[in-house]
Backbone as a ProteinNet text record, in pm:
[ID]
protein_1_A
[PRIMARY]
MGKMISISEASKLTGVTVKTLKIWDNEGLLKAKYKNAIQKSIQELEKERDENSENNDTSSII
[TERTIARY]
2026.6	2031	1888.6	1866.1	1734.6	1703.3	1582.6	1538.1	1620.8	1664.4	1736.9	1636.8	1667.6	1583.4	1671.5	1608.6	1683.3	1721.5	1815.3	1857.7	1742.8	1657.1	1543.3	1443.1	1425.4	1337.9	1396.8	1528.6	1595.3	1580.3	1587.9	1572	1432.1	1331.7	1193.3	1169.4	1224.6	1203.4	1274.7	1389.5	1470.8	1454.7	1406.2	1397.5	1531.4	1629	1761.9	1768.4	1824.1	1827.4	1914.6	1884.4	1963	2108.6	2128.1	2263.6	2341.5	2277.4	2343.3	2373.7	2280.7	2305.5	2424.7	2435.6	2548.5	2680.1	2676.4	2796.2	2837.2	2742	2771.5	2826.9	2770.7	2819.5	2964.1	2993	3128.9	3229.3	3184	3272.3	3284.9	3212.4	3220.4	3134.4	3042.7	2956.2	2838.4	2810.2	2703.3	2765.3	2694.9	2738.5	2641.6	2647.1	2556	2595	2495.9	2516.3	2470.7	2535.2	2501.1	2467.4	2366.2	2325.4	2435.5	2506.6	2612.9	2707	2814.4	2914.4	2859.2	2765.7	2708.8	2633.2	2556.7	2482.2	2579	2687.1	2785.8	2849.6	2881.4	2942.3	2850.2	2722.1	2624.9	2622.4	2623.5	2621.3	2748.9	2862.5	2987.4	2983	2926.2	2913	2819.1	2710.4	2617.3	2686.6	2767	2841	2935.3	3008.2	3101.5	3027.4	2913.7	2832.6	2786.1	2738.9	2691.8	2805	2922.6	3037.3	3077	3074.9	3110.4	3010.3	2882.6	2782.3	2794.1	2833.3	2853.9	2975.5	3080.6	3202.9	3187.9	3090	3069.9	2952.5	2912.3	2799.8	2838	2768.7	2799.3	2690.7	2602.6	2492	2538.9	2659	2707.1	2787.2	2810.2	2886.3	2791.9	2835.3	2752.1	2790
-397.6	-473.4	-499.7	-618.7	-654.2	-582.8	-607.1	-544.9	-597.3	-504.9	-544.8	-579.5	-685.2	-723.4	-732.1	-722.4	-730.6	-875.8	-892.3	-1027.2	-1104.7	-1034.9	-1104.6	-1149.3	-1068.4	-1109.2	-1228.8	-1226.2	-1338.2	-1465.2	-1450.7	-1564.4	-1624.3	-1539.6	-1586.6	-1654.6	-1597.3	-1652	-1785.5	-1802.3	-1921.8	-2028.8	-1989.2	-2083.5	-2105.5	-2020.7	-2027	-1918.8	-1950.1	-1852.8	-1732.3	-1620.9	-1499.3	-1526.7	-1597.3	-1628.7	-1705.1	-1804	-1881.6	-1794.7	-1709.1	-1619.5	-1528.3	-1479.5	-1393.8	-1472	-1595.5	-1679.8	-1700.6	-1734.9	-1756.5	-1630	-1515.6	-1387.7	-1365.2	-1386.4	-1364.8	-1463.2	-1582.3	-1682	-1663.3	-1565.2	-1538.3	-1629.7	-1703.3	-1794.5	-1722.7	-1601.9	-1520	-1394.7	-1338	-1210.9	-1102.8	-1075.6	-976.6	-836.5	-755.6	-614.4	-533.2	-421.5	-334.7	-197.4	-137.6	-3.1	97.4	79.5	173.9	112.2	180.5	130.4	120	205.9	201.8	71.1	30.3	-94.3	-211	-214.7	-321.1	-315.6	-197	-182.5	-233.7	-205.1	-252.3	-404.4	-463.9	-609.3	-668.9	-603.9	-652.2	-643	-533.7	-519.6	-625.3	-655.1	-757.9	-894.2	-921.5	-1047.7	-1058.5	-951.8	-951.2	-973.1	-907.3	-923.7	-1068.2	-1128	-1266.2	-1361.6	-1340.3	-1425.1	-1411.4	-1288.9	-1266.3	-1332.1	-1325.5	-1386.1	-1537.7	-1597.2	-1741.6	-1781.8	-1703.4	-1733.1	-1713	-1634.3	-1603.7	-1678.8	-1789.2	-1867.9	-1935.2	-1898.7	-1954.1	-2049.7	-2092.9	-2179.1	-2314.9	-2358.8	-2488.9	-2480.2	-2360.6	-2343.6	-2363.3	-2444.8	-2472.7	-2381.7
337.7	461.6	507.9	564.7	615.3	744.3	792.1	917.3	1034.2	1118	1238.7	1347.5	1422.1	1534.9	1659.3	1773.1	1898.8	1925.4	2016.1	2051.9	2115.7	2190.1	2251.3	2144.6	2041.2	1930.6	1857.2	1834.4	1768.2	1850.8	1982.9	2072	2059.1	2059.7	2047.9	1913.3	1806.8	1672	1650.7	1714.8	1691.6	1798.3	1916.3	2026	2095.5	2064.2	2125.5	2232.2	2347	2455.6	2419.9	2483.3	2464.6	2502.6	2611.9	2658.3	2550.6	2488.9	2383.9	2262.4	2224.1	2110.9	2138.1	2262.6	2299.1	2294	2340.6	2335.1	2189.6	2106.4	1964.2	1899.8	1937	1883.7	1926.1	2053.5	2105.2	2046.3	2009	1949.3	1798	1744.5	1601.3	1515.7	1578.9	1504.7	1439.6	1485.2	1427.1	1365.5	1272.9	1216.1	1262.4	1391	1450.1	1406.2	1386.5	1353.4	1472.9	1494	1605.6	1552.3	1612.8	1571.2	1596.1	1705.5	1738.6	1841.8	1870	1964.6	2105.7	2141.9	2277	2297.2	2198.3	2209.9	2229.5	2153	2167.1	2305.8	2352.6	2484.7	2594.1	2582.6	2681.2	2680.6	2563	2555.6	2613.1	2592.4	2650.5	2802.8	2856	3000.5	3058.3	2986.5	3031.4	3033.7	2932.5	2926.3	3045.3	3072	3184.9	3316.1	3331.6	3453.3	3466.8	3356.7	3359.6	3396.8	3338.6	3369.4	3515.9	3566.1	3706.3	3799.9	3765	3852.3	3850.6	3735.7	3728.7	3810.7	3806.6	3879.3	4029.4	4069.9	4211.3	4270.1	4204.1	4253	4383.6	4489.3	4621.9	4668.1	4577.3	4617.5	4668.8	4628.4	4674	4803.3	4852.4	4976.4	5095.1	5188.9	5306.8	5420.2
[MASK]
++++++++++++++++++++++++++++++++++++++++++++++++++++++++++++++

């Protein structure tokens, strides 16, 4: 197996945002590897937090 890099490193190398890489991973478009279940769980929690913050955007409310 090749060297593992973080999602932020992959973002810098590819010019694709971390958010987009996470979306692609969740849609099965990437074959991401995880060091352990905790790392995957953290990424799932971050995804949930991001989705919740997008759904709770109140900037357009007057």
